C-alpha positions, 0 to 999 in steps of 0.5 A, a space after each residue: 450522498 449514500 448514507 454508508 459513505 456519509 458515515 465513512 466520510 464523517 470519520 475524516 473531519 475534512 476541512 480543506 480540499 486536500 482533506 477531501 481528496 485524500 478521504 475520497 481516494 481512501 473511501 474509493 479504495 475501500 469500495 474497491 476492496 468491497 467489490 473484490 470481496 463480492 467477486 471472490 477475489 480473496 479466494 485467490 489473492 491477498 492484500 499487501 503494501 502500504 494501503 493494506 497497512 493503512 486500511 487494515 492495521 491503522 497506519 497513520 499515513 494515506 496511501 495511493 496504490 492497491 497491491 495484491 499477491 496471488 496465493 499461488 503463481 498463475 501466469 494466466 491470471 488476469 485482473 480483468 475478470 474482476 472489473 465488473 464486480 468493482 464497477 458495479 460496487 462503485 455504481 451502487 454508491 453513486 461514484 463515477 469511475 472507470 477501470 482499465 487494464 494497463 498495457 505493458 510493452 515487456 512481459 511482466 509478472 505484475 498484472 496492472 490496472 488503473 481506477 480513475 475518474 473526475 476528481 471534482 465530480 466525485 468530491 462534490 458527491 462527498 459534500 465538498 462545495 469549494 473551488 477546484 480544477 474541473 478537469 483534474 483526474 484521480 488515479 488509483 493503481 491496482 496491481 496483482 503479482 502473478 508470481 509472488 515470492 513464497 514463504 509468506 503467511 496470510 490472515 483474514 481481516 474485517 472491514 466494517 465500512 462502508 459495508 462489512 466485508 472480509 479481506 485476506 491480507 499478509 500478516 504483519 511479519 510478512 508485510 514488514 518483510 516486503 517493506 524491508 525489501 523495498 527499503 533495501 532494494 527499491 530502485 528510485 534513482 535519486 528519489 527517496 521514498 519517505 513513505 517506506 521510512 515512515 512505515 519502518 518507524 511504524 513497524 519498529 514502534 510496534 515490535 513487529 518481527 520481520 519474517 526473514 524467510 519471506 524477505 529472503 524469498 523476495 531477495 532471491 526473486 528480485 536480485 540478479 546475484 544468486 546467493 547459495 546461502 541465506 543471509 544472517 540477521 547481522 547481515 540484514 541489519 548491516 544492510 539496513 544501517 548502510 541504507 540509513 547512513 546514505 539516506 537523504 532525510 530531507 527528501 524523505 520528509 518531502 515525499 511523505 509529508 503530503 500523505 500525513 494529516 500532521 506532518 510535524 511528526 517528521 520533525 524528529 527525523 534525522 540519521 541518528 533517529 533512523 539509526 536508533 530505529 534500525 537498532 530496534 528492528 527485529 528479524 526472526 531467525 529462520 
């Protein structure tokens, strides 16, 4: 095992195959970020979403996807120009992966790719010696928004493992705006993304204020209805309370539990709990 990866793995205290799988995915996410840094990707783009919260800000849940936003709109941007930088980094750590661009039937502002490989081969390289399905494949989705909603701010964060590097990311108020937009408007049909609600508790517990200018920019870009005015703080809060009142808490728990080392933290979840959390959410005045 590469010594830098060995030191990184030691932080996870893996006991079960599930522990090793989650650790492997997160280590690979960090190797991918390192490759992007070497390829100067962060001169054009910023990291956002649940994985940025996990890796850069200490969110207590694991996350699957890597989400990025260009700093300025560029419909000609292609993520493929960074594939070689990413695969070279993985090769240097001894991981066997491939990255392919996702083809889309319809025109999209999102440029997507998948990083994938054989799960067993790669967790063996992390020291796992138990039984496992030999043909299981892991996938990490990699997306870049080529036409991002504006009015956001970024900052530089530093990652020390497996090799020190820097990552441009949305600031916490802007990450919270993106998360609030997902909670209010994500279209999942009858499914519930409990990970969004877990993150809401994390933000509220830290007193992070939502950048409502960026939240409004996201709303205007994604919704069919065009508003001729900005929504007030009271209107945003009313929308959040309405979402809580219709939330299926048990489905939310089932969604997020596999991404937690200690699912007992969900025992307190109820609609009353989330109404309390909603009352603590801070919206910045525009």
